[in-house]
C-alpha positions in Angstrom: -3.1 1.0 7.5 -3.6 4.1 5.3 -2.2 7.5 5.9 -3.6 10.4 3.8 -0.9 13.0 3.6 -1.4 16.8 3.7 -1.4 18.6 0.4 1.7 18.4 -1.7 2.9 21.9 -0.8 3.6 20.8 2.8 7.3 20.7 3.6 9.2 17.4 3.7 11.4 16.3 6.6 14.3 14.4 5.2 14.0 10.7 4.4 14.1 7.4 6.0 17.3 5.6 5.0 17.6 1.9 4.5 17.0 0.3 7.9 18.2 -2.8 9.6 15.3 -5.1 10.4 15.0 -6.6 13.8 14.9 -10.4 14.3 11.2 -10.3 14.6 10.7 -8.1 11.5 13.0 -10.5 9.5 10.9 -13.5 10.7 7.7 -11.6 9.7 9.2 -10.7 6.3 10.3 -14.3 5.7 6.8 -15.6 6.6 5.1 -13.2 4.2 7.7 -14.0 1.5 7.1 -17.7 2.0 3.3 -17.5 1.6 3.2 -14.8 -1.1 2.2 -17.4 -3.8 -0.9 -18.2 -1.8 -2.1 -14.6 -2.1 -1.9 -14.4 -5.9 -5.5 -15.5 -6.5 -6.9 -12.9 -4.0 -4.7 -10.2 -5.5 -6.0 -11.1 -9.0 -9.7 -10.8 -7.8 -9.1 -7.6 -5.8 -7.1 -5.8 -8.5 -9.7 -6.8 -11.0 -12.6 -5.1 -9.3 -13.5 -1.4 -8.8 -15.7 -2.4 -5.8 -13.8 -1.7 -2.5 -14.7 -4.2 0.2 -13.2 -4.7 3.6 -12.2 -7.6 5.8 -12.8 -11.3 5.6 -16.5 -10.7 5.1 -15.9 -8.4 2.1 -18.1 -5.6 3.5 -18.7 -3.1 0.7 -17.2 0.4 1.1 -20.7 1.6 0.1 -22.0 0.3 3.4 -19.2 1.4 5.7 -18.0 4.7 4.0 -14.6 4.7 5.7 -12.6 6.1 2.8 -12.4 9.9 2.6 -12.2 11.7 -0.7 -8.6 10.8 -1.8 -8.6 12.5 -5.2 -5.4 14.5 -5.7 -4.0 13.3 -2.4 -0.8 11.4 -1.5 -1.7 8.2 0.4 0.6 5.7 2.0 -0.5 2.1 2.4 1.6 0.6 5.2 1.9 -3.2 5.0 0.4 -3.1 1.5 1.1 -6.8 0.6 -0.2 -7.2 -2.9 -1.3 -3.5 -2.9 -4.9 -3.9 -4.1 -6.0 -1.1 -1.8 -3.4 1.1 -3.4 -4.9 0.2 -6.8 -8.4 1.1 -5.5 -7.1 4.4 -4.2 -5.3 5.2 -7.5 -8.6 4.6 -9.4 -10.2 7.2 -7.1 -7.5 9.8 -8.0 -5.0 9.3 -5.2 -1.2 9.1 -5.6 -0.6 6.0 -3.5 2.7 4.6 -2.3 2.5 1.0 -1.0 5.1 0.0 1.6 5.8 -3.6 2.6 8.8 -5.6 4.0 8.0 -8.6 1.8 9.8 -8.5 -1.6 7.6 -11.4 -2.8 4.3 -9.6 -2.0 5.6 -6.5 -3.8 6.6 -8.7 -6.8 2.9 -9.8 -7.0 1.8 -6.1 -6.6 4.1 -5.1 -9.5 2.8 -8.0 -11.6 -0.8 -7.0 -10.9 0.1 -3.4 -11.7 1.6 -4.4 -15.1 -1.6 -6.4 -15.8 -4.2 -3.9 -14.6 -2.4 -0.6 -14.8 -2.0 1.7 -11.8 0.0 4.8 -10.9 1.0 3.3 -7.5 4.6 3.2 -6.3 5.9 0.3 -4.2 8.7 0.5 -1.6 10.4 -2.1 0.5 11.7 0.2 3.3 14.6 -1.9 4.2 15.9 -1.5 0.6 14.9 2.0 -0.5 14.6 5.5 1.1 11.2 7.0 1.5 10.5 10.7 1.8 8.0 11.6 4.6 5.8 14.6 4.9 6.5 17.0 7.8 3.0 16.5 9.2 0.5 13.8 9.2 -3.2 13.9 10.1 -4.0 12.5 13.6 -6.9 10.3 14.4 
């Protein structure tokens, strides 16, 4: 899920403090942590291309046109995993923050970031506070 935030001059509303994960969320995190190594080849391919594509059929963004102009915008990628979407967004001028509960998925994201370069930030919400904008666009 992507959230394109309002302009930077919008007021902030405090922060989310480190949270306790529910049993279900812990099981989800553990599952993603356990399979993170399986996602490295996909991360390498996706971080290595400028061509945005979606879903299991890799439908090109040029065909579906779902990304708005993100240049100069703050963008949050919820459940970012290896954060290749955040990398694509950064290449288009966004200031992305990827959020995921899986420390191992984010470790892959950081390794890809070091290899490919990116201005993305990554957060594990259960470990680090996250400032949130006062308003968010509705769909």
